[in-house]
Every structure is written in C-alpha cells, then in structure tokens.
C-alpha positions as CSV (number, residue, x, y, z in Angstrom):
1,L,0.0,0.0,0.0
2,S,1.0,3.6,-0.6
3,W,0.7,5.4,2.8
4,R,0.5,9.2,2.9
5,R,1.3,10.6,6.3
6,L,0.2,13.9,7.8
7,G,1.3,14.2,11.4
8,P,-0.1,11.3,13.5
9,I,-2.4,10.1,10.7
10,A,-1.4,7.9,7.7
11,E,-3.8,7.2,4.9
12,A,-3.9,4.6,2.1
13,R,-6.6,5.1,-0.6
14,L,-8.5,2.0,-1.8
15,L,-11.0,1.8,-4.6
16,P,-11.5,5.5,-5.1
17,G,-15.1,6.3,-6.2
18,F,-16.3,2.6,-6.0
19,A,-20.1,2.6,-5.7
20,G,-20.1,6.3,-5.0
21,F,-17.9,6.0,-1.9
22,T,-14.2,6.7,-1.2
23,T,-12.6,3.8,0.7
24,R,-9.3,4.1,2.6
25,L,-7.3,2.7,5.4
26,L,-6.3,5.1,8.2
27,R,-3.6,4.4,10.7
28,V,-3.5,6.8,13.6
29,R,-0.8,6.9,16.4
30,A,-1.7,5.8,19.9
31,G,-3.3,8.7,21.9
32,A,-3.7,10.9,18.9
33,P,-6.9,12.8,18.1
34,A,-8.3,13.1,14.6
35,P,-9.4,16.7,13.6
36,R,-12.9,17.7,14.9
37,H,-15.3,17.3,11.9
38,T,-18.8,16.7,10.6
39,H,-19.9,14.8,7.5
40,R,-21.6,15.6,4.2
41,G,-23.2,12.2,4.0
42,S,-22.7,8.7,5.3
43,E,-19.4,7.4,6.6
44,L,-18.8,3.8,7.8
45,T,-15.7,3.0,9.9
46,L,-14.6,-0.6,10.7
47,V,-11.9,-0.9,13.4
48,I,-9.3,-3.4,12.3
49,E,-6.7,-2.8,15.1
50,G,-6.7,-0.7,18.3
51,A,-9.6,1.4,19.5
52,Y,-10.8,5.0,19.5
53,T,-13.4,7.0,21.4
54,D,-15.6,9.9,20.4
55,I,-18.9,11.5,21.6
56,T,-20.9,8.4,20.5
57,G,-18.8,5.8,22.4
58,T,-15.7,3.6,22.2
59,Y,-15.0,1.5,19.1
60,R,-12.7,-1.5,19.3
61,R,-11.5,-4.2,16.9
62,G,-14.4,-5.5,14.9
63,D,-16.7,-2.6,15.7
64,I,-18.4,-0.5,13.1
65,Q,-19.4,3.2,13.5
66,D,-22.0,4.6,11.2
67,V,-22.2,8.4,11.1
68,D,-23.8,11.1,8.9
69,E,-24.1,14.9,8.7
70,G,-25.9,14.9,12.1
71,I,-22.7,14.0,14.0
72,E,-19.8,16.3,14.9
73,H,-17.0,14.4,16.5
74,Q,-13.3,14.1,17.2
75,P,-12.2,10.5,17.5
76,I,-9.3,10.0,19.8
77,V,-7.2,6.9,19.6
78,D,-6.7,5.0,22.9
79,K,-3.2,5.4,24.4
80,G,-2.3,1.7,24.3
81,A,-1.7,1.2,20.6
82,E,-2.2,2.7,17.2
83,C,-5.6,2.4,15.5
84,V,-6.1,1.0,12.0
85,C,-9.6,1.6,10.4
86,L,-11.2,0.9,7.1
87,I,-13.4,3.9,6.2
88,A,-16.0,4.2,3.4
89,S,-17.4,7.8,3.0
90,E,-19.7,9.4,0.5
91,H,-18.0,12.8,0.7
92,P,-15.0,14.4,2.3
93,A,-15.3,15.4,6.0
94,R,-16.1,19.0,7.0
95,F,-13.2,19.9,9.3
96,K,-14.0,22.4,12.1
97,T,-10.4,23.5,12.9
98,L,-8.3,25.9,10.9
99,I,-5.5,23.4,10.5
100,G,-7.9,20.7,9.3
101,R,-9.4,23.1,6.7
102,L,-6.0,24.3,5.5
103,T,-4.6,20.7,5.1
104,Q,-7.8,19.2,3.5
105,P,-6.9,20.0,-0.1
106,W,-3.7,18.1,0.4
107,T,-5.1,15.2,2.4
108,R,-8.3,14.9,0.4
109,M,-10.0,13.5,3.6
C-alpha cells in the first residue's frame, strides 16, 4: 500500500469512487486525536486494530461506526496502541479546525 502521512495520521486510498464511496485505510498513532469534523453524507468505519473514542462511544477491533451529517465528533485513539480503520465515505469530511481546513486539499480526507 502507498501510505501518505500527515502528522499522526497515515492514509492509504483504496478503490476511489467505488459505488459512490471513497474507501481508505487510516492508521493513527496511539493517543492521537483526529481533527474535529462533521460529514456531508454517510461514513462507515470498521476498526481493524486498536480502538478509539468519540462522543458516540468507544469502538474496538471489529466494531463499526455509522455516522452522517448529524454528528460532529473528534475521534481520539486509545493510548495503548495505534488504531487502523477501514473507512468508506460518500464525501470528504467538514473539518472544524483551521489546520484541518487548511490541510484538507492536500489530504483529500
């Protein structure tokens, strides 16, 4: 896989545009937060390794999170190990932080 790293997050794109969704693997360092964001449609996240927590709960290996435009969250990876997730999303996220918005054209997340 071709991993692109931005700080504590690495991304590998898979099947871009398949069935109207962008699919990718994300690998996030232990204890690291993802940028605070909302969504422009549906996003499904399958935890492959590790765990993360956001306002909706804690998600561990094998768990699936289903979010849409009604959720604003900031997933934070548990401190014990990095987290690897498979994500399928209809549209890029809407980042709420200045850094997230500035880096979005480069990351395409």
